[in-house]
C-alpha positions, 0 to 999 in steps of 0.5 A: 480111206477105204481106197487105201485098203487093197483088201476092201470088199467090193460090196462094201465099196458099193454100199459106202459110195451110196452115201455120196447121194444118200448122206453127204455128211456121212460120206465126208467122214466115213468115205473121204476121211475128212473132219466133220459132224455127222447129221441125223444120227439115229442114236446121238445120245448113247453113252459108254458105261460098264454093265450094272451088277444086277438087272431087270432083264437080260436077253440076246440079239443075233444078226447072221452074216458071212461076207458081212459080219455076224453079230451077237449082242447081249442086252441088259435092261435096268431102271430105264436104261439099256446096255448093249454088250458085244459078245461076238462080231466077225465076218467069214464065219460058218454058223457052227463057228459063230456058235463056237465063238459065242459059247467061248465068249460066254464061258470067258464072261462067266454068264451062267445059264445064258443059253437058256435066256431068250435069244432072237435071231434074224429069219434063217430057219436053218441057222436058228435050228442049228443054234437050238441043237446047240442048246440055245433058246433062239426064236425068230426075231419079230420083223413085222411091217414097220418093226425097224422104226418101231424098234428104234423108237422103243430104244429112244425111251431108254438111256442107251449105254454101250460097254467099253469093250464093244468096239464094233458097236461103238464104231457102228453107232457113231455113223448109224444115221437116217437115210436121205432121198435124192432131194436130200430130205431125211427119210424115216428109215436108217441107211443100210450100212455098217449096221450089223450090231445095230440090227442085232441090238434092235431086233433083240429089244423089240422082239423081247418087248413085243413078245415076252414082256412089255419093256415100258414097265421098265421105264420109271414104273414098277416092274410087273410080272407077266407070262411070256407071250411066246407060244409053241405051235405044232413042230415050230416055235412061233411068236404070238404078237399081241 
């Protein structure tokens, strides 16, 4: 268990031990290393599958960290399904190193023109500016009130696949569960633990859906062409909600 790891981070331990009260089933499995079935998983029906050869939409989600991992997730939408593909996931990275790691992986994956696709990053103007100066089309993620659950509910409209190579995403989603209050009642929000890739994937798909193209058109309906709803206002890029 985590108690056997002499290098474990103190903040990680504090977050993990909150599960004793907020999610006992998760604590048994993740904290104590016991066999058990996790309850109230956010995405229990995900499956592993390789990326399709073609798609309707492709975009990217970013979750910035340092002590916690920085995560980059490639998001592909096709025929009522969503794929999450792990591009980068690592802690201890300065922003310049995170950018270099992403560029290196994009080159290895031979994803042509990826920097010009829509990228959505957590709200950190300095880090977004640095991505922009490195040639990426990055926008602040849509984090309006209620966006977390709205994003989760949006994902539930699709079959969610995670690519075989995405080890950290598969690890996170296997324990990504709804929080509980002190009475043991399930809350309408996910527990904040090991969710960096989950946040990147959710922020990416929700921001694209609200501000670029409504993805409900990709769920069993004919895709309709629409102009992006993202605008440039003054010197800063801003997202125009509809």
